[in-house]
C-alpha positions in Angstrom: -61.6 47.4 -46.0 -58.1 46.5 -47.2 -56.8 50.0 -46.3 -58.3 49.7 -42.8 -56.6 46.3 -42.3 -53.3 47.8 -43.3 -53.7 50.5 -40.7 -54.4 47.9 -38.1 -51.3 46.0 -39.2 -49.0 49.1 -38.8 -50.5 49.9 -35.4 -49.8 46.3 -34.2 -46.3 46.4 -35.6 -45.5 49.6 -33.7 -46.9 48.1 -30.5 -44.8 45.0 -30.9 -41.6 47.1 -31.6 -42.4 49.2 -28.5 -42.7 46.1 -26.4 -39.6 44.4 -28.0 -37.7 44.3 -24.8 -40.4 42.4 -22.9 -41.1 40.0 -25.8 -37.5 38.8 -25.8 -35.2 37.5 -28.5 -37.2 34.3 -29.2 -40.7 35.6 -29.5 -40.0 38.9 -31.3 -38.5 37.5 -34.6 -41.4 35.0 -34.8 -44.0 37.7 -34.4 -42.3 39.9 -37.0 -42.0 37.1 -39.5 -45.7 36.3 -39.0 -46.5 40.0 -39.5 -44.7 39.9 -42.8 -46.7 36.9 -43.9 -50.0 38.5 -43.0 -49.1 41.8 -44.8 -47.9 39.8 -47.9 -51.1 37.8 -48.0 -53.3 41.0 -47.7 -51.3 42.8 -50.3 -51.4 39.9 -52.8 -55.2 39.5 -52.4 -55.8 43.3 -53.1 -54.4 43.0 -56.6 -57.5 42.5 -58.8 -58.6 42.4 -62.4 -61.0 45.3 -62.7 -61.9 45.0 -66.4 -61.8 41.5 -67.7 -60.4 40.8 -71.2 -63.1 39.4 -73.6 -63.7 35.8 -72.7 -63.8 34.9 -76.4 -60.7 36.4 -77.8 -59.8 36.5 -81.5 -56.1 36.7 -82.5 -55.0 39.8 -84.3 -57.9 41.8 -82.7 -57.3 44.6 -80.2 -58.8 44.3 -76.7 -58.8 46.2 -73.4 -58.3 45.2 -69.8 -57.4 46.8 -66.5 -56.0 45.7 -63.1 -56.3 47.6 -59.9 -54.1 47.5 -56.8 -56.4 48.4 -53.9 -53.5 49.2 -51.5 -51.5 51.1 -54.1 -52.4 54.7 -53.0 -51.4 53.8 -49.5 -48.3 51.6 -49.9 -46.6 52.9 -53.1 -46.5 56.6 -52.1 -42.8 57.0 -52.1 -42.0 54.9 -55.2 -39.4 56.7 -57.3 -41.0 55.7 -60.6 -44.2 53.8 -61.4 -44.1 50.0 -61.4 -44.9 48.1 -64.6 -47.6 45.4 -65.0 -47.1 42.7 -67.5 -49.8 40.7 -69.3 -49.0 37.1 -70.4 -51.2 34.3 -71.9 -51.1 31.1 -69.8 -52.6 27.7 -70.5 -55.0 25.9 -68.2 -52.1 23.7 -67.0 -49.9 26.8 -66.2 -52.9 28.4 -64.4 -53.3 25.3 -62.3 -49.6 25.2 -61.4 -49.8 28.9 -60.3 -52.8 28.2 -58.2 -51.2 25.2 -56.5 -48.1 27.2 -55.6 -50.5 29.8 -54.2 -49.2 32.3 -56.8 -45.7 32.2 -55.4 -44.2 30.7 -58.6 -43.4 33.0 -61.5 -44.3 32.2 -65.1 -41.7 30.3 -67.0 -43.0 31.1 -70.5 -46.0 32.8 -72.1 -48.2 30.6 -74.2 -49.0 33.3 -76.8 -47.5 36.5 -78.0 -49.2 39.7 -76.7 -48.4 43.0 -78.2 -48.3 46.2 -76.0 -48.4 43.9 -72.9 -46.6 46.2 -70.4 -48.4 49.1 -68.7 -47.5 51.4 -65.9 -49.3 51.0 -62.5 -50.4 54.6 -61.9 -52.1 56.3 -59.0 -54.8 58.7 -59.8 -54.8 61.4 -57.1 -58.4 62.6 -57.8 -60.1 59.2 -57.7 -57.6 57.7 -55.3 -57.2 54.6 -57.4 -54.1 52.7 -58.5 -54.6 51.0 -61.9 -52.9 49.7 -64.9 -55.1 50.2 -68.0 -54.3 48.0 -71.0 -55.9 50.1 -73.8 -54.9 48.5 -77.1 -53.5 45.0 -76.4 -53.4 42.5 -79.2 -52.9 38.8 -79.1 -50.7 38.1 -82.0 -50.6 34.4 -82.0 -51.3 31.5 -79.6 -49.5 28.2 -78.9 -52.1 25.5 -78.7 -51.4 22.9 -76.0 -52.0 19.1 -75.9 -55.8 18.4 -75.9 -57.6 15.5 -74.2 -59.2 13.0 -76.5 -61.9 14.5 -78.7 -61.5 18.0 -77.3 -61.7 20.8 -79.9 -59.7 24.1 -79.9 -62.8 25.9 -78.8 -62.9 23.8 -75.6 -59.4 24.9 -74.6 -59.3 27.5 -71.9 -56.5 30.0 -71.3 -56.2 33.1 -69.2 -54.3 36.3 -69.0 -51.8 36.5 -66.1 -51.1 40.1 -64.9 -48.0 40.4 -62.8 -45.7 43.0 -61.3 -43.1 43.4 -58.5 -43.5 46.1 -55.9 -41.5 47.3 -52.9 -43.8 48.5 -50.1 -43.2 51.6 -48.1 -42.4 52.1 -45.3 -41.4 48.5 -44.6 -39.6 48.1 -47.9 -40.7 44.5 -48.4 -40.5 43.3 -52.0 -43.7 41.5 -53.2 -44.5 39.7 -56.4 -48.1 40.4 -57.4 -50.0 38.3 -59.9 -53.6 37.7 -60.7 -55.4 35.6 -63.4 -58.2 36.8 -65.6 -61.4 34.7 -66.0 -60.9 31.8 -68.5 -60.6 32.8 -72.1 -61.2 30.8 -75.3 -58.9 31.9 -78.1 -60.2 31.7 -81.6 -58.5 32.5 -84.9 -61.6 32.6 -87.1 -65.1 34.1 -86.7 -66.8 30.7 -87.4 -65.4 29.4 -84.1 -67.2 32.1 -82.1 -70.4 30.1 -81.5 -68.6 27.0 -80.0 -66.2 29.3 -78.0 -69.2 31.1 -76.5 -70.6 27.7 -75.4 -67.4 26.8 -73.5 -67.4 30.2 -71.8 -71.2 30.0 -70.9 -70.8 26.6 -69.4 -67.7 27.7 -67.4 -69.3 30.9 -66.1 -72.6 29.2 -65.1 -71.4 25.9 -63.6 -68.0 26.4 -62.1 -67.4 26.9 -58.4 -65.8 30.2 -57.3 -63.1 28.3 -55.2 -61.7 25.8 -57.7 -58.6 24.5 -59.4 -58.3 26.4 -62.7 -60.4 25.7 -64.8 -62.2 22.7 -63.6 -66.0 22.5 -64.2 -68.6 19.8 -63.9 -69.2 17.6 -67.0 -72.9 17.1 -66.0 -75.3 19.6 -64.4 -78.9 19.5 -63.2 -81.4 20.3 -65.9 -83.0 22.9 -63.6 -79.7 24.8 -63.4 -79.4 24.6 -67.2 -82.9 26.2 -67.5 -81.9 29.1 -65.3 -78.8 29.6 -67.3 -80.6 29.6 -70.7 -83.2 32.0 -69.3 -80.6 34.4 -68.0 -78.6 34.2 -71.2 -81.7 34.8 -73.3 -82.9 37.8 -71.3 -79.4 39.4 -71.2 -78.7 38.9 -74.9 -82.1 40.0 -76.2 -82.3 42.8 -73.6 -85.8 41.9 -72.6 -87.6 41.4 -69.2 -89.7 38.6 -70.6 -88.0 35.3 -69.9 -88.7 31.7 -70.8 -91.8 30.0 -69.6 -92.5 26.5 -68.2 -93.7 25.2 -71.6 -90.6 26.6 -73.3 -88.4 24.6 -70.8 -90.5 21.5 -71.6 -89.8 21.8 -75.3 -86.1 22.5 -74.8 -85.8 19.4 -72.5 -87.4 17.3 -75.2 -84.9 18.6 -77.7 -81.7 18.3 -75.7 -82.6 14.8 -74.2 -84.2 13.6 -77.5 -87.1 12.3 -75.5 -90.7 13.1 -76.6 -92.5 10.6 -74.4 -91.5 12.0 -71.0 -93.7 14.5 -69.0 -92.6 17.9 -67.8 -92.0 16.5 -64.3 -89.8 13.6 -65.6 -87.1 16.1 -66.7 -86.9 17.8 -63.3 -84.4 15.3 -61.7 -82.3 14.8 -64.9 -78.8 15.9 -65.5 -77.6 17.3 -68.8 -74.0 16.8 -70.0 -71.6 19.1 -71.8 -71.7 16.6 -74.8 -75.5 17.0 -75.0 -75.2 20.7 -74.8 -72.6 21.3 -77.5 -70.9 18.2 -78.8 -73.5 15.8 -80.0 -75.4 16.6 -83.2 -79.2 16.8 -82.7 -80.9 13.8 -84.4 -81.5 14.3 -88.1 -79.8 17.8 -88.0 -76.4 19.2 -88.8 -75.9 21.2 -85.6 -75.8 20.9 -81.8 -78.4 22.1 -79.2 -76.3 25.2 -78.3 -75.7 26.1 -82.0 -79.4 26.0 -82.6 -80.3 27.9 -79.4 -77.6 30.6 -80.1 -79.1 31.0 -83.6 -82.5 31.7 -81.9 -80.8 34.2 -79.6 -79.2 36.0 -82.4 -82.3 36.2 -84.5 -84.5 37.4 -81.6 -81.9 40.0 -80.6 -81.6 41.4 -84.1 -85.1 41.2 -85.4 -87.7 40.0 -82.9 -87.0 41.7 -79.6 -90.2 43.8 -79.5 -92.4 40.9 -80.7 -91.0 38.6 -78.1 -91.4 41.3 -75.4 -95.0 41.7 -76.3 -95.4 37.9 -76.0 -96.5 37.6 -79.7 -94.1 34.7 -80.3 -94.7 31.3 -78.8 -91.2 30.4 -80.1 -90.0 27.3 -78.3 -92.7 24.8 -79.3 -92.6 21.6 -81.4 -94.3 21.2 -84.8 -96.4 18.3 -83.4 -97.7 20.4 -80.5 -98.5 23.3 -82.9 -100.7 20.9 -85.0 -102.5 19.8 -81.8 -103.1 23.4 -80.8 -104.2 24.7 -84.2 -106.2 21.8 -85.7 -109.3 22.6 -83.6 -109.1 26.4 -84.3 -111.0 28.5 -86.9 -109.6 29.0 -90.4 -106.6 31.4 -90.5 -105.6 31.0 -86.8 -101.8 31.2 -86.7 -98.8 31.3 -84.3 -95.1 31.9 -84.5 -92.4 29.3 -83.6 -88.6 29.1 -84.0 -87.6 26.8 -86.8 -86.4 23.3 -85.8 -84.7 22.5 -89.0 -82.7 25.7 -89.6 -80.4 27.8 -87.3 -81.9 31.2 -86.7 -85.3 31.0 -88.4 -88.8 31.9 -87.3 -91.8 30.3 -89.0 -95.5 30.9 -89.1 -97.9 28.0 -88.7 -101.5 28.5 -89.6 -104.7 26.4 -90.0 -106.7 26.0 -93.2 -110.2 24.6 -93.0 -111.8 22.8 -95.9 -115.5 23.1 -96.9 -116.1 19.8 -95.2 -114.7 21.1 -91.9 -111.4 19.2 -92.1 -108.4 21.1 -91.0 -104.8 21.2 -92.3 -101.9 23.0 -90.6 -99.4 24.7 -92.9 -95.9 26.0 -92.0 -94.5 28.9 -94.0 -90.8 28.6 -95.0 -88.8 30.0 -92.1 -87.6 33.7 -92.2 -84.0 34.4 -91.4 -82.5 37.6 -90.0 -81.6 38.6 -93.5 -85.2 38.2 -94.7 -86.5 40.2 -91.7 -84.0 43.0 -92.4 -85.5 43.4 -95.9 -89.2 43.3 -94.7 -90.1 43.2 -91.0 -92.1 40.3 -89.4 -95.1 42.6 -88.7 -95.3 43.7 -92.4 -95.0 40.1 -93.6 -97.9 39.1 -91.4 -99.9 42.0 -92.7 -99.1 40.9 -96.3 -100.3 37.4 -95.8 -104.1 37.4 -96.3 -104.6 33.8 -95.1 -103.5 34.9 -91.5 -106.4 36.1 -89.5 -106.2 35.6 -85.7 -103.1 35.1 -83.5 -103.7 32.0 -81.4 -105.8 31.7 -79.3 -108.1 34.4 -80.6 -106.6 37.8 -81.2 -107.3 39.6 -84.5 -103.9 40.0 -86.2 -104.2 43.8 -86.7 -104.9 44.1 -83.0 -101.9 41.9 -82.1 -99.4 43.2 -84.6 -100.8 46.7 -85.6 -98.2 48.6 -83.5 -95.5 46.7 -85.4 -96.6 47.6 -88.9 -94.5 50.2 -90.7 -96.3 53.1 -92.3 -96.5 52.2 -96.0 -95.3 54.9 -98.5 -97.7 54.9 -101.4 -96.5 55.9 -104.8 -92.9 55.2 -105.3 -92.8 51.7 -103.6 
C-alpha cells in the first residue's frame, strides 16, 4: 500500500511539473511544498518496529529487535552506502516530548547505555525487504528518572527509540526517521520480573492505541480485567480451556476482598491498578497479581494436561469447597489453588465418621518443585483416602491417563 501511494505521488508530481507554466509562480511553489510534506509524512509512517524488544528487559542481558522501512527498496535504490539505524533508551518523559513534536525533534540524550546499538539498514533483494536487525544488543545500565509518589522502579516505563537519516532518490529530500518500541520495564534483578510483568500486562491490555506515551487508565471495568486474565492464562499455559464464570466470581471476591456480594454485583465494578498489584491481600504477604502469576507459573510447568482435561477446579475458595464436599460420600476430593501460598495446588477431601458426620481436610499444598519430584497424578494414586473426584468420578478413571508406569524392583 505504501509503495502504491509513492507511485501515485510521483505521477502527480510529474503532472504538476508538466503543467508548471499554467499553474503560475504563486501556486506552483505551494503545491510542491505540500507534495514534500505529504511524501515526508508517508515515508516517516512507513518506518516500523518489526520485532519488538522484550517488554521486560534485564540489564546485562542480550536481546534482539528489528526495524523495517517499507519504502526502502523503492526509495533508497541509489544510496552509495547503507544508512545506519541507532537504538537509544528513552524515558517516558522523552517519549512524550517526541510524540508531542510529532517526532520532528531529535533525542538530546539517551537514558541508558546500549552496547552494539548501531546496525546497517539493508535491502534484501530476494525478499524485497529493507530491515535493520539488532542481533545481540545489550542494555549495559539504565539511568532511573524521577518517580511519582509511591511509584516503584517496576512501574517505570521506558522505550527503545530507533532512528536514522535517509536521503530519498530521486527527489533527494533528507528525512529523519524515528520510531518507538512498545513500552519496556527495565529490571536489574530477576526478583523484579513478576512486578515488571504486571506493569506490562496492564499497559498492553488497557492502553488506547492513539495515546500520549505511556498513559494508561488507573481503573478499568472488572469485565475487561476478566478477559485479560483469561487471555493471559490461556496464552501462558498454552491451553484452549479458559477460565469459567465461577472462576471469575472467586477472583472478584479475592481482588475486591468482598465475600458477601453476588456474581452480578461485580459486573459493574471497576478494579484499580493498586488492587491489582500494589495493595497486599488481607492476611497475606503478596498482591493479587503476584498470587495469580504464581498460579500461572505452576500450571504452565506442572499442571497443563490436568487443567486442559478439566480435572482441576482451581480458582475456588476454601469455604465453598467445604460447602461442596460436606454432603458427598467419604473420600470425594477436588483440587484447588492454594490461597495462602504463591504457586501451590492443594487437595481437599471429605472424611465421614461412623456417625455420618463429615469433615473436610486440606492436604499441604504442592509446589512446582514437589510436582517435579513426583507428579500430581502419581501423588493422587498414592493417597488411599482419595476415592472419587468431585462430583462422582472414580479417581483411576479421572487420573488414570496421568499415572506414570511404575518400575518395580529398583525403585
